[in-house]
N, C-alpha and C positions, 0 to 999 in steps of 0.2 A: 365391411368396416363401418358402414352407416347403421345397419340394422341393430347391432348390440347396443350402442350408446342410445339410439331412439327408444328401444324397448326399455332401457334403464330409466330414461327421462319420463316415460309414462307410468313408471312406478312398478315394474315388474321385479321380482326378486332376482339378484345377480346370476344365480345358477339357472333359473328359468329363462332368463334373457339370453344367456350363452347357449343353452340347448336349443332354444328356439331359432336364434340366428344360425347355429350350426346345421340345423335341420333344413332351414331355407337354403343354405349354401349347397348342401349335399343334394337337394332336388335340382338346383339350378346347374350344378356341374355335371350331374348324372344326364340330364337332358342334353347338355352341350356335348358329352362324350358320346352319347347314343347318335347324335347328329353326325359327329365325325367318323363314327364306325360305319353308319349308313352310306356316307359319301365316299368311304374308302380313303379317308385322309389322315387316319390315325396310325402313327408309327408304333407298332406294338412293343418294340424294345424299349422306347421311351416311356410308353404307357405303364409297362410293367415295373420299370425302375422307379418312376415318380409315384405309382401307385404303392409300392413296397415302402418307400421312404415315408410317404405320407401316412401310411397305416402304422408303421413303427412309431413315427412321430406323435401320432394321435394317441397311441397306446401309452406311450411314456408321458405325454402332457396329461392325460386323464388321470393315470395313477398318481402322478407327481402332485397334481392339483388336489385330487382327493385326499391324499396323504396329509398335505399341509392344512386343508380345512378341517379334517378330523383332528389333527394334533393341536392346532391352535384355536379351534372352534370359531374361526373368522371366515366369512365369505367374501371378505375384501379382496382376497387373493384373485378371485374372478375379475373384479374391476381393475386390478393392476395389470393382469394379462391382457385385458381388452386395451387398456390404455397404452400399454407397451407396444402391442402390435399396431396401433394406430400410429403412435409416435415413431416406431422405426420405419413403418411403411411411408409416412409422410417425409421422413429425413432422406430415405433412399430415393424416393421420387424426386425430391429437390436436388440431391447430388447428381443424379443421372441426367436430369433436365439441364443443369448447368454444364455438365460434361458434354452433353450434346450440342449445346449452344457454342461452347468453346471449340469444339472439334468441327462442327459443320455450319456454324453461324446460325442466326435466328431464321427459321424457316417460315414464320408467319402463320397465319390461319389459311391454309390452303389444303388441297387434296393430298392425302397420305401416299398416293400412287405416283411414281416418278414420271410414268409415261403420259400423264394427263395433262 
């Protein structure tokens, strides 16, 4: 979520910034997935489900955004998508944080492990 706006700020074209940040995320998530596979910690049923949903979502998003850019000849749709993802993610994190505080109280800044 940080890479896209940062690349836009340094002057990259919106489509280039989006593709570059997506490639970075692909490499990072691939490395993490390989680590989980090597350690035997990857539940394959979840991986298949999330992989399929992510693949279909990526195809639909790519085709939809390409259609909008071609039809209206505006690359601003890429900026709107990036801003929307950041806005929704920030809102959801805030709501979940408040819900966690209401349900469990403020835990402070300490270890996330309960037995420590």
